[in-house]
Jmol script that loads the backbone (N, CA, C; Angstrom):
load data "model"
ATOM      1  N   MET A   1       0.828  -1.193   0.000  1.00  0.00           N
ATOM      2  CA  MET A   1       0.000   0.000   0.000  1.00  0.00           C
ATOM      3  C   MET A   1       0.872   1.257   0.000  1.00  0.00           C
ATOM      4  N   ARG A   2       1.882   1.301   0.856  1.00  0.00           N
ATOM      5  CA  ARG A   2       2.717   2.501   0.956  1.00  0.00           C
ATOM      6  C   ARG A   2       3.579   2.714  -0.293  1.00  0.00           C
ATOM      7  N   ALA A   3       3.839   1.647  -1.034  1.00  0.00           N
ATOM      8  CA  ALA A   3       4.676   1.755  -2.224  1.00  0.00           C
ATOM      9  C   ALA A   3       3.925   2.345  -3.418  1.00  0.00           C
ATOM     10  N   HIS A   4       2.616   2.420  -3.351  1.00  0.00           N
ATOM     11  CA  HIS A   4       1.807   2.943  -4.457  1.00  0.00           C
ATOM     12  C   HIS A   4       2.035   4.444  -4.603  1.00  0.00           C
ATOM     13  N   LYS A   5       2.487   4.879  -5.774  1.00  0.00           N
ATOM     14  CA  LYS A   5       2.833   6.291  -6.000  1.00  0.00           C
ATOM     15  C   LYS A   5       1.604   7.201  -6.045  1.00  0.00           C
ATOM     16  N   GLY A   6       0.418   6.656  -6.352  1.00  0.00           N
ATOM     17  CA  GLY A   6      -0.786   7.466  -6.459  1.00  0.00           C
ATOM     18  C   GLY A   6      -1.474   7.732  -5.131  1.00  0.00           C
ATOM     19  N   LEU A   7      -1.025   7.078  -4.064  1.00  0.00           N
ATOM     20  CA  LEU A   7      -1.629   7.247  -2.743  1.00  0.00           C
ATOM     21  C   LEU A   7      -0.565   7.645  -1.726  1.00  0.00           C
ATOM     22  N   PRO A   8      -0.142   8.900  -1.756  1.00  0.00           N
ATOM     23  CA  PRO A   8       0.906   9.322  -0.823  1.00  0.00           C
ATOM     24  C   PRO A   8       0.370   9.478   0.607  1.00  0.00           C
ATOM     25  N   LEU A   9       0.699   8.526   1.455  1.00  0.00           N
ATOM     26  CA  LEU A   9       0.270   8.557   2.852  1.00  0.00           C
ATOM     27  C   LEU A   9       1.380   9.145   3.716  1.00  0.00           C
ATOM     28  N   ASN A  10       0.962   9.927   4.688  1.00  0.00           N
ATOM     29  CA  ASN A  10       1.904  10.516   5.641  1.00  0.00           C
ATOM     30  C   ASN A  10       1.498  10.076   7.038  1.00  0.00           C
ATOM     31  N   ARG A  11       2.427   9.484   7.761  1.00  0.00           N
ATOM     32  CA  ARG A  11       2.138   9.064   9.138  1.00  0.00           C
ATOM     33  C   ARG A  11       1.891  10.288  10.010  1.00  0.00           C
ATOM     34  N   ILE A  12       0.875  10.189  10.864  1.00  0.00           N
ATOM     35  CA  ILE A  12       0.573  11.268  11.812  1.00  0.00           C
ATOM     36  C   ILE A  12       1.266  10.897  13.121  1.00  0.00           C
ATOM     37  N   GLN A  13       2.213  11.703  13.503  1.00  0.00           N
ATOM     38  CA  GLN A  13       3.034  11.425  14.673  1.00  0.00           C
ATOM     39  C   GLN A  13       2.183  11.310  15.938  1.00  0.00           C
ATOM     40  N   ASN A  14       2.400  10.251  16.697  1.00  0.00           N
ATOM     41  CA  ASN A  14       1.759  10.006  17.988  1.00  0.00           C
ATOM     42  C   ASN A  14       0.241   9.883  17.917  1.00  0.00           C
ATOM     43  N   GLN A  15      -0.304   9.460  16.772  1.00  0.00           N
ATOM     44  CA  GLN A  15      -1.745   9.215  16.684  1.00  0.00           C
ATOM     45  C   GLN A  15      -1.975   7.783  16.213  1.00  0.00           C
ATOM     46  N   PHE A  16      -2.749   7.049  17.009  1.00  0.00           N
ATOM     47  CA  PHE A  16      -3.015   5.642  16.740  1.00  0.00           C
ATOM     48  C   PHE A  16      -4.511   5.369  16.899  1.00  0.00           C
ATOM     49  N   ASP A  17      -5.024   4.400  16.161  1.00  0.00           N
ATOM     50  CA  ASP A  17      -6.415   4.000  16.294  1.00  0.00           C
ATOM     51  C   ASP A  17      -6.594   3.332  17.647  1.00  0.00           C
ATOM     52  N   PRO A  18      -7.541   3.797  18.480  1.00  0.00           N
ATOM     53  CA  PRO A  18      -7.690   3.222  19.821  1.00  0.00           C
ATOM     54  C   PRO A  18      -8.129   1.752  19.814  1.00  0.00           C
ATOM     55  N   ALA A  19      -8.864   1.329  18.798  1.00  0.00           N
ATOM     56  CA  ALA A  19      -9.362  -0.047  18.759  1.00  0.00           C
ATOM     57  C   ALA A  19      -8.300  -1.049  18.304  1.00  0.00           C
ATOM     58  N   THR A  20      -7.441  -0.637  17.375  1.00  0.00           N
ATOM     59  CA  THR A  20      -6.472  -1.578  16.792  1.00  0.00           C
ATOM     60  C   THR A  20      -5.031  -1.273  17.171  1.00  0.00           C
ATOM     61  N   GLY A  21      -4.770  -0.036  17.568  1.00  0.00           N
ATOM     62  CA  GLY A  21      -3.398   0.375  17.869  1.00  0.00           C
ATOM     63  C   GLY A  21      -2.591   0.713  16.628  1.00  0.00           C
ATOM     64  N   LEU A  22      -3.234   0.700  15.454  1.00  0.00           N
ATOM     65  CA  LEU A  22      -2.520   0.991  14.209  1.00  0.00           C
ATOM     66  C   LEU A  22      -2.233   2.487  14.068  1.00  0.00           C
ATOM     67  N   GLN A  23      -1.105   2.774  13.453  1.00  0.00           N
ATOM     68  CA  GLN A  23      -0.677   4.148  13.163  1.00  0.00           C
ATOM     69  C   GLN A  23      -1.704   4.829  12.254  1.00  0.00           C
ATOM     70  N   LEU A  24      -2.071   6.089  12.577  1.00  0.00           N
ATOM     71  CA  LEU A  24      -2.951   6.851  11.708  1.00  0.00           C
ATOM     72  C   LEU A  24      -2.128   7.574  10.650  1.00  0.00           C
ATOM     73  N   GLU A  25      -2.724   7.718   9.498  1.00  0.00           N
ATOM     74  CA  GLU A  25      -2.068   8.325   8.338  1.00  0.00           C
ATOM     75  C   GLU A  25      -2.951   9.446   7.811  1.00  0.00           C
ATOM     76  N   SER A  26      -2.354  10.359   7.048  1.00  0.00           N
ATOM     77  CA  SER A  26      -3.137  11.392   6.376  1.00  0.00           C
ATOM     78  C   SER A  26      -2.803  11.368   4.894  1.00  0.00           C
ATOM     79  N   MET A  27      -3.756  11.854   4.108  1.00  0.00           N
ATOM     80  CA  MET A  27      -3.582  11.916   2.668  1.00  0.00           C
ATOM     81  C   MET A  27      -4.255  13.185   2.165  1.00  0.00           C
ATOM     82  N   GLU A  28      -3.540  13.957   1.361  1.00  0.00           N
ATOM     83  CA  GLU A  28      -4.066  15.202   0.809  1.00  0.00           C
ATOM     84  C   GLU A  28      -5.123  14.902  -0.255  1.00  0.00           C
ATOM     85  N   VAL A  29      -6.274  15.583  -0.139  1.00  0.00           N
ATOM     86  CA  VAL A  29      -7.349  15.441  -1.119  1.00  0.00           C
ATOM     87  C   VAL A  29      -7.382  16.673  -2.020  1.00  0.00           C
ATOM     88  N   THR A  30      -7.336  17.861  -1.387  1.00  0.00           N
ATOM     89  CA  THR A  30      -7.223  19.133  -2.099  1.00  0.00           C
ATOM     90  C   THR A  30      -6.165  19.952  -1.367  1.00  0.00           C
ATOM     91  N   ASP A  31      -5.990  21.206  -1.754  1.00  0.00           N
ATOM     92  CA  ASP A  31      -4.992  22.049  -1.086  1.00  0.00           C
ATOM     93  C   ASP A  31      -5.245  22.163   0.412  1.00  0.00           C
ATOM     94  N   GLY A  32      -6.509  22.163   0.839  1.00  0.00           N
ATOM     95  CA  GLY A  32      -6.810  22.319   2.256  1.00  0.00           C
ATOM     96  C   GLY A  32      -7.326  21.063   2.923  1.00  0.00           C
ATOM     97  N   ALA A  33      -7.997  20.202   2.187  1.00  0.00           N
ATOM     98  CA  ALA A  33      -8.648  19.032   2.778  1.00  0.00           C
ATOM     99  C   ALA A  33      -7.717  17.822   2.830  1.00  0.00           C
ATOM    100  N   ARG A  34      -7.850  17.063   3.921  1.00  0.00           N
ATOM    101  CA  ARG A  34      -7.055  15.855   4.094  1.00  0.00           C
ATOM    102  C   ARG A  34      -7.938  14.736   4.636  1.00  0.00           C
ATOM    103  N   LEU A  35      -7.600  13.512   4.265  1.00  0.00           N
ATOM    104  CA  LEU A  35      -8.244  12.330   4.811  1.00  0.00           C
ATOM    105  C   LEU A  35      -7.402  11.789   5.947  1.00  0.00           C
ATOM    106  N   LYS A  36      -8.056  11.293   6.978  1.00  0.00           N
ATOM    107  CA  LYS A  36      -7.360  10.553   8.026  1.00  0.00           C
ATOM    108  C   LYS A  36      -7.706   9.091   7.785  1.00  0.00           C
ATOM    109  N   ALA A  37      -6.693   8.232   7.768  1.00  0.00           N
ATOM    110  CA  ALA A  37      -6.886   6.834   7.422  1.00  0.00           C
ATOM    111  C   ALA A  37      -5.887   5.962   8.169  1.00  0.00           C
ATOM    112  N   MET A  38      -6.037   4.650   7.966  1.00  0.00           N
ATOM    113  CA  MET A  38      -5.046   3.697   8.475  1.00  0.00           C
ATOM    114  C   MET A  38      -4.982   2.543   7.485  1.00  0.00           C
ATOM    115  N   VAL A  39      -3.877   1.830   7.516  1.00  0.00           N
ATOM    116  CA  VAL A  39      -3.714   0.651   6.663  1.00  0.00           C
ATOM    117  C   VAL A  39      -3.873  -0.568   7.558  1.00  0.00           C
ATOM    118  N   GLN A  40      -4.899  -1.374   7.244  1.00  0.00           N
ATOM    119  CA  GLN A  40      -5.192  -2.560   8.046  1.00  0.00           C
ATOM    120  C   GLN A  40      -5.265  -3.766   7.120  1.00  0.00           C
ATOM    121  N   ASN A  41      -4.412  -4.745   7.366  1.00  0.00           N
ATOM    122  CA  ASN A  41      -4.355  -5.968   6.541  1.00  0.00           C
ATOM    123  C   ASN A  41      -4.186  -5.638   5.062  1.00  0.00           C
ATOM    124  N   GLY A  42      -3.356  -4.643   4.760  1.00  0.00           N
ATOM    125  CA  GLY A  42      -3.068  -4.274   3.383  1.00  0.00           C
ATOM    126  C   GLY A  42      -4.149  -3.446   2.706  1.00  0.00           C
ATOM    127  N   LYS A  43      -5.176  -3.048   3.443  1.00  0.00           N
ATOM    128  CA  LYS A  43      -6.269  -2.256   2.878  1.00  0.00           C
ATOM    129  C   LYS A  43      -6.310  -0.872   3.523  1.00  0.00           C
ATOM    130  N   LEU A  44      -6.644   0.112   2.715  1.00  0.00           N
ATOM    131  CA  LEU A  44      -6.765   1.481   3.205  1.00  0.00           C
ATOM    132  C   LEU A  44      -8.140   1.664   3.824  1.00  0.00           C
ATOM    133  N   VAL A  45      -8.172   2.029   5.098  1.00  0.00           N
ATOM    134  CA  VAL A  45      -9.418   2.251   5.823  1.00  0.00           C
ATOM    135  C   VAL A  45      -9.548   3.757   6.043  1.00  0.00           C
ATOM    136  N   LEU A  46     -10.548   4.373   5.406  1.00  0.00           N
ATOM    137  CA  LEU A  46     -10.772   5.813   5.543  1.00  0.00           C
ATOM    138  C   LEU A  46     -11.563   6.073   6.813  1.00  0.00           C
ATOM    139  N   LEU A  47     -11.042   6.974   7.647  1.00  0.00           N
ATOM    140  CA  LEU A  47     -11.670   7.232   8.938  1.00  0.00           C
ATOM    141  C   LEU A  47     -12.434   8.551   8.977  1.00  0.00           C
ATOM    142  N   SER A  48     -11.864   9.610   8.400  1.00  0.00           N
ATOM    143  CA  SER A  48     -12.537  10.905   8.443  1.00  0.00           C
ATOM    144  C   SER A  48     -11.969  11.836   7.380  1.00  0.00           C
ATOM    145  N   LEU A  49     -12.772  12.835   7.039  1.00  0.00           N
ATOM    146  CA  LEU A  49     -12.378  13.869   6.087  1.00  0.00           C
ATOM    147  C   LEU A  49     -12.337  15.190   6.835  1.00  0.00           C
ATOM    148  N   HIS A  50     -11.229  15.901   6.729  1.00  0.00           N
ATOM    149  CA  HIS A  50     -11.064  17.182   7.415  1.00  0.00           C
ATOM    150  C   HIS A  50     -10.869  18.272   6.366  1.00  0.00           C
ATOM    151  N   MET A  51     -11.748  19.246   6.383  1.00  0.00           N
ATOM    152  CA  MET A  51     -11.679  20.332   5.409  1.00  0.00           C
ATOM    153  C   MET A  51     -10.603  21.352   5.782  1.00  0.00           C
ATOM    154  N   ASP A  52     -10.157  21.331   7.021  1.00  0.00           N
ATOM    155  CA  ASP A  52      -9.107  22.215   7.495  1.00  0.00           C
ATOM    156  C   ASP A  52      -7.858  21.372   7.759  1.00  0.00           C
ATOM    157  N   HIS A  53      -6.755  21.718   7.127  1.00  0.00           N
ATOM    158  CA  HIS A  53      -5.499  20.960   7.229  1.00  0.00           C
ATOM    159  C   HIS A  53      -5.083  20.723   8.678  1.00  0.00           C
ATOM    160  N   ASP A  54      -5.079  21.773   9.501  1.00  0.00           N
ATOM    161  CA  ASP A  54      -4.616  21.651  10.882  1.00  0.00           C
ATOM    162  C   ASP A  54      -5.521  20.759  11.729  1.00  0.00           C
ATOM    163  N   GLU A  55      -6.810  20.732  11.420  1.00  0.00           N
ATOM    164  CA  GLU A  55      -7.764  19.918  12.168  1.00  0.00           C
ATOM    165  C   GLU A  55      -7.406  18.426  12.089  1.00  0.00           C
ATOM    166  N   THR A  56      -6.839  18.019  10.975  1.00  0.00           N
ATOM    167  CA  THR A  56      -6.445  16.624  10.784  1.00  0.00           C
ATOM    168  C   THR A  56      -5.448  16.187  11.843  1.00  0.00           C
ATOM    169  N   TYR A  57      -4.581  17.082  12.245  1.00  0.00           N
ATOM    170  CA  TYR A  57      -3.505  16.758  13.175  1.00  0.00           C
ATOM    171  C   TYR A  57      -3.823  17.157  14.616  1.00  0.00           C
ATOM    172  N   GLY A  58      -5.072  17.593  14.872  1.00  0.00           N
ATOM    173  CA  GLY A  58      -5.471  17.956  16.224  1.00  0.00           C
ATOM    174  C   GLY A  58      -4.893  19.274  16.696  1.00  0.00           C
ATOM    175  N   LYS A  59      -4.578  20.168  15.773  1.00  0.00           N
ATOM    176  CA  LYS A  59      -3.979  21.456  16.157  1.00  0.00           C
ATOM    177  C   LYS A  59      -5.021  22.504  16.475  1.00  0.00           C
ATOM    178  N   ARG A  60      -6.288  22.118  16.445  1.00  0.00           N
ATOM    179  CA  ARG A  60      -7.364  23.077  16.765  1.00  0.00           C
ATOM    180  C   ARG A  60      -8.212  22.543  17.864  1.00  0.00           C
TER     181      ARG A  60
END
end "model"
wireframe off; spacefill off
backbone 0.3
color backbone group
């Protein structure tokens, strides 16, 4: 999944899914919007869409 050039995932430092313990990732959708996701068993699991870049990382 991470090797795919069309899906640039960025690990979110110190953020993990509480149910699985998996590292949370972000992916740019537009200039401001980002998806929060995780990779589970080789599949991309989309968790939320944030229209504000900083909101994705809990900076607000």
